C-alpha positions as CSV (number, residue, x, y, z in Angstrom):
1,M,0.0,0.0,0.0
2,G,1.5,3.4,-1.0
3,L,2.0,6.0,1.7
4,S,-0.4,8.4,0.0
5,I,-3.2,5.8,0.2
6,F,-2.3,5.1,3.8
7,L,-2.5,8.8,4.7
8,Q,-5.9,9.1,3.0
9,T,-7.3,6.2,5.1
10,A,-6.0,7.1,8.5
11,S,-7.7,4.9,11.0
12,K,-9.2,5.3,14.5
13,L,-6.4,5.3,17.0
14,A,-6.1,5.3,20.8
15,L,-2.9,6.3,22.6
16,V,-3.3,5.0,26.1
17,G,-1.4,4.9,29.4
18,G,1.3,7.6,29.2
19,M,1.6,11.0,30.8
20,L,0.1,13.7,28.6
21,L,1.6,17.2,28.2
22,D,-1.1,19.0,26.1
23,G,1.0,22.0,25.1
24,Y,-0.5,24.4,27.7
25,E,1.5,25.2,30.8
26,V,-0.7,23.3,33.2
27,P,-0.1,20.1,35.2
28,P,0.1,17.0,33.0
29,I,-2.6,14.3,32.8
30,H,-1.3,11.1,34.2
31,H,-2.2,7.7,32.7
32,A,-4.0,9.5,29.9
33,A,-5.8,8.5,26.7
34,V,-6.0,10.3,23.4
35,L,-8.6,9.2,20.9
36,I,-8.0,10.0,17.2
37,D,-10.6,9.6,14.4
38,G,-9.0,10.1,11.0
39,E,-6.6,13.0,11.2
40,R,-8.2,14.8,14.2
41,I,-8.3,14.3,18.0
42,V,-11.7,13.6,19.3
43,E,-11.3,13.0,23.0
44,V,-8.6,13.5,25.7
45,G,-8.6,12.6,29.3
46,R,-7.6,10.1,32.0
47,A,-7.6,6.6,30.6
48,A,-9.9,5.4,33.4
49,E,-12.5,7.9,32.4
50,V,-12.3,7.5,28.6
51,T,-14.4,4.9,26.8
52,I,-12.4,3.4,23.9
53,P,-14.7,2.0,21.2
54,D,-14.1,-1.5,19.9
55,D,-13.1,-0.3,16.4
56,Y,-10.1,1.7,17.7
57,R,-6.5,0.5,17.4
58,V,-4.9,0.8,20.8
59,V,-1.3,1.8,21.2
60,D,0.1,1.4,24.7
61,T,2.2,4.5,25.8
62,S,2.6,3.4,29.4
63,G,5.7,4.6,31.1
64,R,6.3,7.3,28.5
65,T,5.1,10.9,27.7
66,M,2.8,12.1,25.0
67,L,3.1,15.7,23.8
68,P,2.2,17.7,20.7
69,G,4.5,17.3,17.7
70,L,7.3,19.8,17.9
71,I,7.5,22.7,15.5
72,D,10.7,24.2,14.2
73,L,10.5,27.8,13.1
74,H,13.9,27.9,11.3
75,A,14.9,24.9,9.3
76,H,17.1,24.5,6.2
77,L,16.4,21.4,4.2
78,M,18.9,22.0,1.4
79,I,21.8,21.6,3.9
80,L,22.2,18.7,6.4
81,G,25.2,19.4,8.7
82,H,28.0,19.5,6.1
83,G,30.9,21.6,7.3
84,D,31.3,24.0,4.4
85,Y,28.5,25.4,2.2
86,A,30.6,26.2,-0.9
87,R,32.3,22.8,-0.8
88,F,28.9,21.1,-0.3
89,F,27.1,22.7,-3.2
90,D,30.1,22.4,-5.5
91,W,30.2,18.6,-4.6
92,L,26.5,18.3,-5.2
93,E,26.7,19.9,-8.6
94,R,29.7,17.8,-9.7
95,Q,28.1,14.4,-9.0
96,D,25.0,13.1,-10.7
97,E,23.6,10.5,-8.2
98,I,22.0,12.9,-5.7
99,T,19.9,16.0,-6.5
100,L,19.2,19.0,-4.3
101,E,15.6,17.8,-4.1
102,Q,16.7,14.5,-2.8
103,V,18.8,16.2,-0.1
104,M,15.7,18.1,0.9
105,E,13.8,14.8,1.1
106,I,16.4,13.3,3.4
107,S,16.3,16.4,5.6
108,A,12.5,16.4,5.8
109,R,12.4,12.7,6.8
110,Q,15.1,13.2,9.5
111,L,13.1,16.1,11.0
112,L,9.9,14.1,11.1
113,M,11.6,11.1,12.8
114,A,13.1,13.5,15.4
115,G,9.6,14.6,16.4
116,I,9.2,17.7,14.2
117,T,5.7,17.5,12.7
118,S,5.7,21.1,11.3
119,A,8.5,23.4,10.2
120,V,9.2,26.7,8.6
121,E,11.8,26.2,5.8
122,L,13.7,29.4,5.6
123,G,15.8,29.5,2.5
124,A,16.2,27.2,-0.5
125,P,15.5,27.4,-4.2
126,T,11.8,28.2,-4.6
127,E,10.9,25.5,-7.1
128,E,12.4,22.7,-5.1
129,S,11.0,24.1,-1.8
130,I,7.4,24.2,-3.1
131,R,7.7,20.8,-4.7
132,V,9.0,19.1,-1.5
133,R,6.3,20.9,0.5
134,D,3.6,19.7,-1.8
135,R,4.9,16.1,-2.1
136,I,4.9,15.9,1.7
137,A,1.3,17.2,1.8
138,A,0.3,14.7,-0.9
139,G,1.8,11.8,1.1
140,E,4.4,11.0,-1.5
141,I,7.3,11.5,0.9
142,L,7.7,11.7,4.6
143,G,8.3,15.1,6.3
144,P,6.8,17.8,8.5
145,R,4.0,20.0,7.4
146,L,6.1,22.7,5.7
147,S,5.7,26.5,5.3
148,V,8.4,27.5,2.8
149,S,10.0,30.8,2.0
150,G,11.8,29.7,-1.2
151,S,14.6,32.1,-2.1
152,W,15.4,34.9,0.4
153,V,15.7,38.6,-0.3
154,A,18.9,40.4,0.4
155,R,21.2,43.3,-0.7
156,R,24.2,41.0,-0.8
157,T,24.8,37.4,-1.8
158,F,25.7,34.7,0.6
159,G,28.9,33.0,-0.8
160,G,28.6,29.3,-1.5
161,F,24.9,29.1,-1.7
162,P,23.1,28.4,-5.0
163,A,22.0,31.4,-7.0
164,G,18.5,30.0,-7.0
165,A,18.3,30.3,-3.2
166,Q,18.8,34.1,-3.1
167,N,17.4,37.2,-4.7
168,L,19.9,40.2,-4.8
169,I,18.1,43.5,-4.7
170,H,19.3,47.1,-5.0
171,S,16.3,49.1,-4.1
172,P,12.9,48.9,-2.2
173,E,11.2,48.7,-5.6
174,E,13.2,45.7,-6.5
175,A,12.5,44.1,-3.1
176,S,8.8,44.6,-3.7
177,A,8.9,43.1,-7.1
178,V,10.8,40.0,-5.8
179,V,8.2,39.5,-3.0
180,Q,5.4,39.9,-5.6
181,R,6.9,37.1,-7.7
182,L,7.5,34.8,-4.8
183,A,3.9,35.3,-3.7
184,E,2.7,34.4,-7.2
185,E,4.9,31.3,-7.2
186,G,3.2,30.1,-4.0
187,V,5.5,30.6,-1.0
188,D,4.1,30.6,2.5
189,V,6.5,33.1,4.1
190,I,9.1,35.7,3.0
191,K,12.6,35.6,4.3
192,A,14.4,39.0,4.5
193,W,18.1,38.4,4.7
194,A,21.1,40.6,5.0
195,G,22.1,44.2,4.2
196,L,18.5,45.5,3.9
197,T,17.5,49.1,4.7
198,K,14.4,50.2,6.6
199,A,12.8,51.2,3.3
200,D,13.6,47.7,2.0
201,Y,11.9,46.1,5.0
202,E,8.9,48.4,4.6
203,A,8.5,47.4,0.9
204,I,8.9,43.7,1.7
205,V,6.3,43.9,4.5
206,T,3.8,45.9,2.5
207,T,3.9,43.6,-0.5
208,A,3.9,40.4,1.5
209,H,1.0,41.5,3.8
210,R,-1.0,42.4,0.7
211,H,-0.9,38.7,0.0
212,D,-1.4,37.7,3.7
213,I,2.1,36.3,3.8
214,P,4.2,36.8,7.0
215,V,7.8,38.1,6.9
216,H,10.7,36.6,8.8
217,A,13.9,38.6,9.0
218,H,17.4,37.3,9.5
219,L,18.8,39.8,12.1
220,Y,22.0,40.2,14.1
221,D,22.9,43.9,14.8
222,A,20.7,46.3,16.8
223,E,20.2,48.7,13.8
224,S,18.8,45.9,11.6
225,I,16.5,44.7,14.4
226,W,15.2,48.3,15.0
227,N,14.6,48.7,11.2
228,A,12.7,45.3,10.9
229,L,10.7,46.0,14.1
230,N,9.6,49.4,13.0
231,A,8.8,48.2,9.5
232,G,6.4,45.6,10.8
233,V,8.4,42.4,10.2
234,D,6.4,39.6,11.7
235,V,9.1,37.3,13.1
236,L,12.5,38.4,14.3
237,Q,14.9,35.5,13.5
238,H,18.3,34.9,15.1
239,V,18.4,38.3,16.9
240,G,22.1,37.8,17.5
241,S,21.9,34.0,17.6
242,A,23.3,34.1,21.2
243,G,26.7,35.3,19.7
244,T,26.4,39.0,20.4
245,P,26.4,41.1,23.6
246,R,23.1,41.9,25.3
247,F,21.1,44.5,23.4
248,E,20.2,47.9,25.0
249,D,17.2,48.0,27.3
250,D,15.2,50.2,25.0
251,L,15.3,47.7,22.1
252,L,14.5,44.8,24.4
253,R,11.6,46.7,25.9
254,A,10.3,47.6,22.5
255,I,10.4,44.0,21.3
256,A,8.7,42.7,24.4
257,V,5.9,45.4,24.3
258,S,5.3,44.8,20.6
259,G,4.6,41.1,21.2
260,R,6.6,40.4,18.1
261,P,8.2,36.9,18.5
262,V,11.9,36.3,18.5
263,V,13.5,33.1,17.4
264,P,17.1,33.2,18.8
265,T,18.5,29.9,17.2
266,G,21.2,30.0,19.7
267,A,22.3,26.4,20.0
268,H,23.6,25.9,16.4
269,R,27.0,27.4,17.2
270,V,27.2,28.3,20.9
271,W,26.1,24.9,22.2
272,V,26.8,22.6,19.3
273,F,30.5,23.4,19.1
274,P,31.5,22.6,22.7
275,A,29.2,19.6,22.7
276,T,31.2,18.3,19.7
277,V,34.6,19.0,21.3
278,Q,33.4,17.1,24.3
279,F,31.9,14.2,22.3
280,P,33.1,14.2,18.7
281,E,31.6,10.7,18.3
282,R,28.2,12.4,17.8
283,L,29.4,13.2,14.2
284,Q,29.3,9.4,13.5
285,D,25.7,9.0,14.7
286,P,24.5,5.8,13.0
287,R,21.3,7.5,12.0
288,L,23.4,9.7,9.6
289,K,25.0,6.6,8.0
290,N,21.6,5.0,7.7
291,D,19.9,8.0,6.2
292,F,22.5,9.3,3.8
293,P,23.6,7.6,0.6
294,A,27.1,6.3,1.0
295,K,28.8,9.0,-1.1
296,L,26.9,11.7,0.8
297,Y,27.9,10.3,4.1
298,E,31.5,10.1,3.1
299,E,31.5,13.7,1.9
300,V,29.8,15.0,5.1
301,Q,32.3,13.1,7.3
302,A,35.3,14.4,5.3
303,S,34.0,17.9,5.7
304,L,33.9,17.6,9.4
305,A,37.3,15.8,9.9
306,D,38.8,19.0,11.4
307,F,35.7,20.7,12.5
308,Q,37.5,23.0,14.9
309,R,39.2,24.7,11.9
310,L,36.0,25.3,9.9
311,A,35.4,29.0,9.0
312,Y,31.8,28.6,10.3
313,F,33.2,28.3,13.9
314,R,35.9,30.9,13.6
315,T,34.3,33.3,16.1
316,T,32.5,30.7,18.2
317,P,34.7,31.2,21.3
318,R,33.7,34.8,21.4
319,Q,30.1,33.8,20.8
320,M,30.3,31.3,23.7
321,F,31.4,34.1,25.9
322,F,28.2,36.0,25.2
323,G,25.9,33.0,24.9
324,D,24.2,32.8,28.3
325,A,23.5,36.6,28.5
326,S,22.4,36.8,24.9
327,M,19.9,34.0,25.2
328,G,18.9,35.0,28.8
329,Q,17.9,38.5,27.8
330,W,14.8,37.2,26.1
331,L,13.7,35.4,29.3
332,E,14.5,38.4,31.5
333,T,12.5,40.8,29.3
334,G,9.4,38.6,28.8
335,A,9.6,38.6,25.0
336,V,7.6,36.1,23.1
337,I,10.1,33.3,22.4
338,G,9.7,30.9,19.4
339,M,11.9,27.9,19.0
340,G,14.0,27.3,15.9
341,T,17.2,25.6,15.2
342,D,18.8,26.8,11.9
343,S,19.0,23.1,11.4
344,G,21.3,21.8,8.6
345,T,24.1,24.3,9.4
346,P,27.5,22.7,10.1
347,M,27.2,19.8,12.7
348,N,23.6,20.9,13.4
349,F,21.9,17.7,12.2
350,H,18.2,17.4,11.5
351,T,18.3,14.2,13.5
352,E,18.7,16.2,16.7
353,A,16.0,18.7,15.8
354,L,14.8,20.9,18.6
355,W,16.1,19.4,21.8
356,R,19.4,21.3,21.9
357,E,17.6,24.6,21.5
358,I,15.0,23.8,24.1
359,K,17.7,22.5,26.5
360,A,19.7,25.7,26.2
361,F,16.7,27.7,27.4
362,V,15.8,25.3,30.2
363,D,19.4,25.4,31.4
364,L,19.1,29.2,31.6
365,G,16.1,29.0,33.8
366,M,13.1,28.6,31.5
367,P,10.6,26.1,33.1
368,A,10.5,22.9,31.0
369,A,6.8,23.2,30.6
370,A,7.2,26.7,29.2
371,A,10.0,25.6,26.8
372,I,7.8,22.7,25.5
373,S,4.9,25.1,25.1
374,A,7.1,27.5,23.2
375,A,8.1,24.6,20.8
376,T,4.5,23.6,20.3
377,R,1.6,25.9,21.2
378,V,3.5,29.2,20.8
379,N,5.2,28.1,17.6
380,A,1.9,27.1,16.1
381,R,0.5,30.5,16.9
382,I,3.5,32.2,15.4
383,M,3.0,30.1,12.2
384,G,-0.6,31.2,12.1
385,K,-1.7,27.6,12.6
386,G,-2.9,27.8,16.2
387,R,-6.4,26.6,15.4
388,D,-5.1,23.2,14.1
389,L,-1.7,22.6,15.6
390,G,0.4,23.0,18.8
391,T,-1.8,21.4,21.5
392,I,-3.5,18.0,22.1
393,E,-7.2,18.7,22.5
394,P,-10.4,17.7,20.6
395,G,-10.7,19.2,17.2
396,K,-7.0,19.7,16.6
397,L,-4.9,17.8,14.0
398,A,-3.5,14.7,15.6
399,D,0.2,15.6,15.5
400,I,1.6,13.8,18.6
401,I,4.9,12.4,19.6
402,V,5.8,9.9,22.3
403,V,9.1,10.2,24.2
404,G,10.8,8.0,26.7
405,G,10.8,9.3,30.2
406,D,9.5,12.6,31.7
407,P,10.8,15.8,30.0
408,L,9.5,17.9,32.9
409,Y,12.1,16.1,35.1
410,N,14.8,15.8,32.4
411,I,14.3,17.8,29.2
412,M,16.7,15.4,27.5
413,A,13.8,13.0,27.2
414,L,12.9,14.9,24.1
415,A,16.0,13.3,22.4
416,D,14.4,9.9,22.8
417,V,11.5,10.1,20.3
418,E,9.9,6.6,20.3
419,M,6.8,7.3,18.1
420,V,5.6,10.1,15.8
421,V,1.9,10.5,14.8
422,K,1.2,13.0,12.1
423,G,-2.4,13.6,11.1
424,G,-3.6,10.5,12.9
425,V,-1.1,8.2,11.1
426,V,1.8,6.5,13.0
427,V,4.8,7.3,10.8
428,S,7.5,6.2,13.3
429,P,8.4,3.5,14.1
């Protein structure tokens, strides 16, 4: 039976016995049951109080935790942890066994198996992005529900990346024209990248909002953040990526008051690098060898042989110095925090998905329940999908993961994804 047929005939399913975190910051339901009919949740409660009809397939989740599928607000499917962008795309172009779209398929499947049931894909050639998104939606390939930006908008090119992944503009008028074209091509979000002026942001936002498309901006310095904030950018991505000193109080206050979400993506350098120094064996995770074609695995491994010398990590020691304060400022000021990973960047594998980012916030004092809520309910709202995703309650789409252990006690339980249910279908194991 093909996957698309299986998805169309999702059965009645009961997940029974485990602890339930529903995505809200409230006490869990112990020994819970979740009933799913087709792609939607129909009943949630204590198993002793829920009647399970005879025609439901029962899955025992005892001793484990059920929670909403995780949502990644910053993923890159066209990269998958290789150490050098220019080298990777040159290698990809020179061989004829693996296409860019196939790389994106591998990344999508890895994200889903790691518990990511929805993601915002922020930067890849538009044609491939839309095709992968639509093939996932049709059930032809496995992956999260995707919102895609296609190619980004910038005033300078990013060396090493394919020309099809970026749009170089020289004026607000050109920026508006690019956004208009992307909207007509069918993207879900717009990514505003580097070097843009306030007038550029304003043109991008005005044109995107005319099509009801949100704008995500790639931001590091305070001036760019102010420009994006004042221009009405919807989601502030990176905001220093934990690698810059704490921003001034007036900027932090303005962001918090605006309610505009920040997605710091801090773990992809500041935490991934020391973790790899401490345990370089993570680079040979068997899942990578299983998921990658042999030649791709060999190329990724070769690119990471001397990871400490990679240009990508050149300033990481300085970034690590600022890391805790840079991430902690968002907790201190009460900003709306979304969770995203920048997944696919060097050594930042899709197989690990969101747990490193979530753990970084928990280690800085964010309650585990709040961090999980940020990665589920809050992220769904930021995506504009809050009516369907982000919590486990009747009427919502049945995107649910089951993890070993209790993430409220040890957030690392999120690294042990034992089952993924997407739209009522068990896709893993």
